C-alpha positions, 0 to 999 in steps of 0.5 A: 901670536906670530913672531912679528906681533911679539915685537920682533923686528925683521932684519936685512942681510946679504943672502948666502948659498946656505940660505937657498933652501929657505929662500926656495920655501918662500918663493914656492909659497908666494909664486905660482911660477917661481924661480928655481934654486938654480936661478938663485944660485946663478945670481949669487955666483954672478955677484948680483945683490941678493938679500934676505929679510929675516925675523927671529932667524927665519927667512920671510923675504928676499930681493935680487938686484942686478947692477951694470952699465949705469943701471940697475934691475930689480929682478926679484922681490918676494915676501912669504904670504903670511908676512905680506901687507906689513911693509916688508915688500917696501922695506925690501925694495927701498934696500935694493933702491939704496944699493942702486944709489950706492952703485951710483946708477942713473936708473932702476928698472923692473918688470911686474905682472898686471895681475899683481896689482899690490906690487904695482901699487907699491912700485908706483908709491915708491916713485916707479913709472910705467915705461912700456910693456913686454908682451907675453913675458910671464908664464900664466895658466892660460899661456902668458901674461904681459909684463909692465916695465917700470923705471925710476930715475935716481937723481943726484941729491940736491 
């Protein structure tokens, strides 16, 4: 029985430098072309919104948000493979959107691989729309893969 099945509820908190080894374990387990520890370190140093999702003291996911010039960019969302399909990615993305709202941005952008159909569906279900493509954006086994550019308008409350 895993920790979540035993009734534990995941919690979200700000990422710390001391989390980077655990964050990298999640990143390496989930992605064929992961970010480096240096990229996460740079994001923390630059003051980006860096968050971890924890369960029973173990980091099971993370997300990174960059904010500037009235826009936000979701730079990374990752959930450890054994915890995927349980709503944790949705929880992370919703937290990043909430942070963008707190910063009073007008829109949130992200890129996703066309081959990552689950993430694409998640983003669409949260209100993101495809606005373009970046040719050959991501490294892939056979060269490069395009990125689908998606955006969500954050309208003021009615």
